[in-house]
N, C-alpha and C positions, 0 to 999 in steps of 0.2 A: 313750239310750246310758248305760251304766253307766261311771262314772269310776273308774279304778284308782288314781289319785294318783301314778302313776309319772311322773317327769320324764324326758324324753328330751333328750339333749344332742347337739350337733353341733359341728364344728370352728368356732372363733371367726372364722376367715377365710372361712367359707362364707356365702353369701347364699342365702336361700330366695326364689325368684322364682315368682310366679304372675301370670297375667293373666286378666282377665274381660272380658266385653262390658259394655255399659251397664246391663244388667239383673242383673249379678252372677253370670253363668254362667261357670264356668271354661272358658277357651279354651286355656290353656297352664299347665303346671306343670313346673318344672325337676327334674332328678334329685334334688337335695337336698330339695326339697319332698316328692317322692314317697317318698323313703327315710325322712325324719324323720316324716312324717305316717302312713306305713305303708300307703299306697294304691298300687295299680297305676294307670297312666295311664288305662286304659279304665274304671276305677271312678270317676274324679273329673272328667275332661273332659266337659263338658256338664251337670254338676251345679252347683247353687248353691254359691258359695264358702263359704257359712256351714256347710257340712258339717264344717268344721274349727273353727267358732266355739266358744270356751270360755265357758261360762256365767258364769265369774268375771270376764270382761272387761266393763267398763262399756259400756252401749249408746252412750253419748255419744262414745266413741272411734270407733265404727263410723259414727256420724252424721258426724263430722268427716272420716273417710276417704272415705266415699261422696260427701259434698259437694265435697270437693277433686277427686275423680276426675271428677265430673260437670261441673266447671269446666274439664276437660281439662288439669289440672295434675298433676304427679307428686307423690307423697307417700312419704316414707320414715318408717316408724314401727315401734316395738317393740310387739308384741302377744303375748298368750298364746293359743295355739291348742290344739286337742285332736287327738290321734292317733286313728286308726281303732279301736285297742284300748282307748281310754279314758284314755290317758296325756295328758300335756301337754308343750308346748315353748314 
């Protein structure tokens, strides 16, 4: 993927919600996720969640995220993700 450097913004009161199975496959993406990331639902559901992973995010953050999820705990975290067109949010 080519990165555009464009930062995408969304309303500060909006939450981006996505859900995966235990293998990291997207099972749900809310409207805000789809709008900000630039995907249609049929393009991302069933895909690995890392389709939006930004290479500037340290891998240790994702290790913590997945470790927490595998313990069946919720986690709320701020991360930088990539959009379909190479921007970030």
